N, C-alpha and C positions, 0 to 999 in steps of 0.2 A: 689354538683358538678355542674359546669357551664353547660348550655344547649349545647354548642358546643361539650364538651367532652362526654356528654350523647348521642348526635347524632352520634358521631364517634364510640362510644362503641356499639350502636345499629346497625350500619352498619356492624361492624366487626362480631357481633353475628349473624346477618342475613346471612352473607357469610358462617359462620360455619354451620348454620342450612341447607342452600341450599347444601353445600358440603356433609352433612350427608345424605340428601335425594338422592343426586346423587349416592353415594356409594350403598345405598339400591336399587336404580333402576338398578344398574349394577350387583346386586346379591352379593355384598361384605358386610362384617360385619364392621360397623364403629368402630373405636377405642374407648375404654372406656374413654381415656383421653380427647377426643373431647367432649363427653357429659358432663364431669365434668367441662370443660372450659365454655361450653354453660350455664350450671346451675349457675356457679359463675358470669358470665356476666349478666344473667337475674336477679340474686339476687341484684347485684350492680345497675342495671338499675331500679329495683323496688324501692330500697331505695332512689335513686336520684329523681325519679318521685314523690314519696310521699313527699319528703322534699320540692320540688319546689311547689307542690300543697298546702302544709301547709303554704308556704310563699306567697300565693295568686298569684302564677304564673302558674296557671293551663293551661292557653291558650298557654303558651310556650311549654308545654310538652304534649299537647293533641295528636299530631301526634306520639310522642314516646309511649304514652299509647296504642294507637291503634296498633302500630307495635309490642309492647311487647305482647299484647294479641294474635296477629296473629302468632308470633313465637312460643308461647306456644301451640297454636292449631296445628301448623306444626309439633311439636315434637310428638304429639299423646300420646301414653301410656307412653313415656319417660318423658313427661312433667307433669304427674299427681302429682309427688311429689313436684312440685313448688307451692308455696303459691300464690293464685290469687291476683290480685290488687283489693282493695276495690273500690266500686263505687265512682266516684268523688262527692265531696260535692257540694251542691246547690250553685249557684252564689248568692252573696249578692243582696238584693233588692235595686235598684237604685231609686233615686228621680225622680219624673215625669219629662219627657222631655218636654220642651216648645213646644207648637204647631207650633210656627213660625219657619221656617227653619233657621238654622245657616249656613252661607255660609263662605267659605274660601275667602281670598283676591282674587280679580280679577287678573287673569294672562293675560298679553298681548300675543296675537298670532302674527304670522308673518304678517298676513293681516291687523293688526290694531284692530281686534275684540278682545273681552275679553270673557272668559268662567267662569261661576260660578260653582265651585266644591263643592258639598254638603258635609257637615260634617257628620260622622257616628261614633257611639260609638262602633260598632262591630269591632273586630280586623280583619286585612286583612286576606283573606283566605289563609290557609297553602298550600304549593305546594303539588300536588298529589303524593302519595307514588308510587314508581315504582312497577310494577307488579312482584310478585315473579317468575312467569314463565319466564318473560323477563330477570330478573336477573340471573336465573338459566341457560338460554340460553347463556347469556353473559359469565357466569363462564365457561360453557362448551366450548365456543369458545376460551376463553383465555387458557384453559387447552389443547385444541387441538393444539393451536399455540405453547404452551410450549412443547407438545409432538413432534411436527414437528422439533422445534429447537433442542430438545434433540436427536432426530434421526439423524439429520445432524451432531451434535457434536459427536455422537457415531460412525458414519461412518468416520468422520475425525480422531477420535482416532484409529479406526481399521486400517485406511491407515497408520497412523504414526507407529502403531505396526508392520505392514507388512514391512514397510521401515526399521524399527529398526532390525527386524529379518534378512532381506536381508543384512544389513550392518554387523550384527554379523556373518553371514555365510561368507561374504567376508573377514572379519577380521580373521576368523579362517583359511581360505585358505591362506591368506597372512602370517599368523603366521607359518603355515606348510612350506610354501616356504622359509621363513627366517630360520627356523630350518634346512631344507635341505641344504641351502646355508652355514649355519654355520658349519654343519658337513663336507661339501665338503672342506671348507677353512681349517678346522682342519686336514683333511686327507692330503691336499696339503702341509700344513705347516709341517706335520710329514715327508712326503716324501722329502721335501726340506731339512729338518734337517738331514735326513739320507744321502742324496747326499752330503751335505756340510761336514759331518763327513768323508765320504769316500774320498772326494777331499783333506781334510786335511791330512788323512793318506797317500795318494799318494804323496802329496807335501813333507811331512816329510821324507818318504822313499826315494824320489828323492834327498833331501838334504843330507840324511845320506849316500847314496851309490854313490854320485857324483864322489868322488875320485876313487872308484873302477871301475866305468864305464869308467872314463877317462884313467886309466892305461890299462884296457883291450883293449880300442880302440887304444891306442898308440902301444901296443904289436901287435895287428892285423895289423896295418899299417907297423910296422917294419918287420914283417914276410913277408908281401907282397913285400916290397922293396928288402929284401934279395933274395927272389925267383926270382925277376925280374933281379937283377944284376947278379946272378949266371947263369942265362940262357943267 
């Protein structure tokens, strides 16, 4: 496995270990799946470290070896089942280094001067590992920020829920008003239908009795004329 992937896996595993310690500090029981994931990651890291050391690349994985051993110690009793890393093999004996110094090419500086950079067989020092306490503090800060964002999201959801409940209540009120209006329209339509039927009956009666009414009116007029002329 390439060194960058081993470094990334080591960082992820350290995050899980710190999270496990944080849960224990809060008095909570870490999930079993988390410990299984940590053990799998450490086993993969162990295989990768040994493979690169066998390929004469021990200097590349020296920080990873130190971090692996530190994470195993941080697990405490949970890490006793993990197989420890064997001690690193002794470096090969190098040929005697010449007594005269070997210098790199002279590099011009801005002022025209040149500096002689000495050559060294030692690999450049590895960057210092971050303190687990600082990483734990960073993780806690990130989790606090996430909790704050989740609280804000929860408040927003609660407001949306309250607005939805108010809208539902208003819709129920409007629905009741519409039902009352529909019942009123139905009653009005029923009364108008009854009045229309009565008007139809009156109109038909007037058409049927028109001649009788006319004859009666003429008789009444004739009687009035007879009475008038006789007097």
